[in-house]
Structures are given as C-alpha cells and as structure tokens.
C-alpha positions in Angstrom: -11.8 22.6 -1.9 -8.2 21.9 -3.4 -7.2 18.7 -1.5 -3.2 17.7 -1.5 -2.4 14.3 -0.4 1.0 13.2 0.4 2.1 9.3 1.9 5.7 7.9 3.9 6.2 4.3 3.6 8.1 1.5 5.1 8.7 3.2 7.6 10.6 1.5 10.4 8.2 2.5 13.0 5.7 0.1 14.8 1.7 -0.3 13.1 0.4 0.3 17.0 2.9 3.5 18.5 1.8 5.3 14.7 -2.0 4.4 15.1 -1.6 5.7 18.7 -0.7 8.8 17.9 -2.7 9.0 14.7 -5.8 8.4 16.8 -4.3 12.0 18.8 -4.2 13.8 16.3 -6.7 13.5 13.8 -9.3 15.4 16.2 -6.9 18.3 16.4 -6.1 21.7 14.5 -3.1 22.5 12.7 -1.6 24.7 14.8 -2.3 22.7 17.8 -0.6 19.0 15.4 1.7 20.8 15.4 2.6 22.3 18.5 2.8 18.9 19.6 4.7 17.2 17.1 7.0 19.8 17.8 7.7 19.6 20.8 7.9 15.5 21.4 11.4 14.1 19.7 10.9 10.3 18.9 11.6 9.1 16.0 7.5 8.2 15.3 6.9 12.0 15.8 9.6 13.3 13.9 8.7 11.5 10.9 4.5 12.8 10.6 5.9 16.1 11.8 7.9 15.6 8.3 4.3 14.8 6.7 2.9 18.2 8.3 5.6 19.8 6.4 5.7 18.1 2.9 2.0 18.7 2.8 2.1 22.4 4.0 4.9 23.2 1.4 3.4 22.3 -1.7 0.2 24.0 -0.7 2.7 26.9 0.1 4.1 26.7 -3.8 1.1 26.2 -5.7 -1.9 29.0 -3.5 -1.0 31.2 -1.3 -3.4 29.9 1.5 -4.2 30.7 5.6 -3.3 27.9 7.9 -6.7 28.2 9.9 -8.5 27.1 6.4 -6.8 24.0 6.2 -8.4 20.8 8.1 -7.3 16.6 7.8 -9.6 15.1 5.4 -8.0 12.3 6.6 -4.9 10.2 8.2 -4.4 6.7 8.1 -1.6 4.6 9.2 -1.5 0.7 7.6 1.0 -1.9 8.2 3.7 -2.3 5.4 6.7 -5.2 5.2 8.3 -7.1 7.4 12.0 -7.5 6.8 14.1 -10.6 8.6 16.8 -10.8 9.5 18.3 -14.2 9.7 22.1 -14.3 12.5 23.1 -17.9 12.6 24.1 -19.0 16.0 26.2 -22.0 16.8 25.3 -25.9 16.7 23.6 -24.9 13.4 21.1 -23.4 15.0 19.3 -19.7 13.7 17.8 -16.8 15.9 15.6 -14.5 13.5 15.1 -11.0 14.2 11.5 -8.5 12.4 11.5 -5.1 11.4 8.4 -4.1 11.4 7.7 -1.1 9.4 4.3 0.6 8.7 3.0 3.4 6.2 1.1 6.5 6.6 -1.4 8.4 4.4 -2.1 12.2 4.7 -4.6 14.2 3.0 -5.0 17.8 4.1 -8.1 20.2 2.4 -8.1 24.2 2.1 -11.1 25.9 2.3 -11.3 28.8 0.1 -14.5 29.9 1.0 -13.5 29.6 4.6 
C-alpha cells in the first residue's frame, strides 16, 4: 500500500458547505468523484477537484498506477481561521464582517496487488 497525503488550508468556504460535499464524496469511487466534481462549477467543488487532481498527479510522478486501485483512506474538513474586518460607520459606530475559512485534508491509498 502506498499513501499520498495532501491538504488545503484557509479555503474561503464555510465549514458546513464543505462538510456536506465531503460526506457525499466519502462513499464514492474515484472515477465517480471526478465526474461529480467536474460537473459542478461552484467554488467549493473546484477546491476539492484541484485537491484530488494534485494528489493524483503526485501519484503519477512517483509511480505508474491504475486509477481503479486507488481508494480514499480519509478525507475530512476542519474549521480554519476567521478573519474579521471592521467597517467604520457614521456617529462612531462600526460594522463587523467575518470571513470564515476551512481546511480540507485528504489521504489516498494505492493497492499494489489490487
């Protein structure tokens, strides 16, 4: 078994949105995951598609592989940093804007014997 780990930190997507997508992805085959991630054009799907693509490119540089023998060992989402911006308003008041980020971790396994 060969493992390849990859992660993306501080994605500008909320934790709840990414968590739903990751739960959908966990139980799928790699080919099904690529087809579903390619079809959707939203920002969170693009981040996950690039994460899978980078991970598979790392495999192809190191080893010759068959995509049918690659499985997901784990994929999970954690909450990232929250960036706060202050907007000054009239009469000495201000508004706050929160930028919520999240982190995605992925580990793929390649079974050598199938």
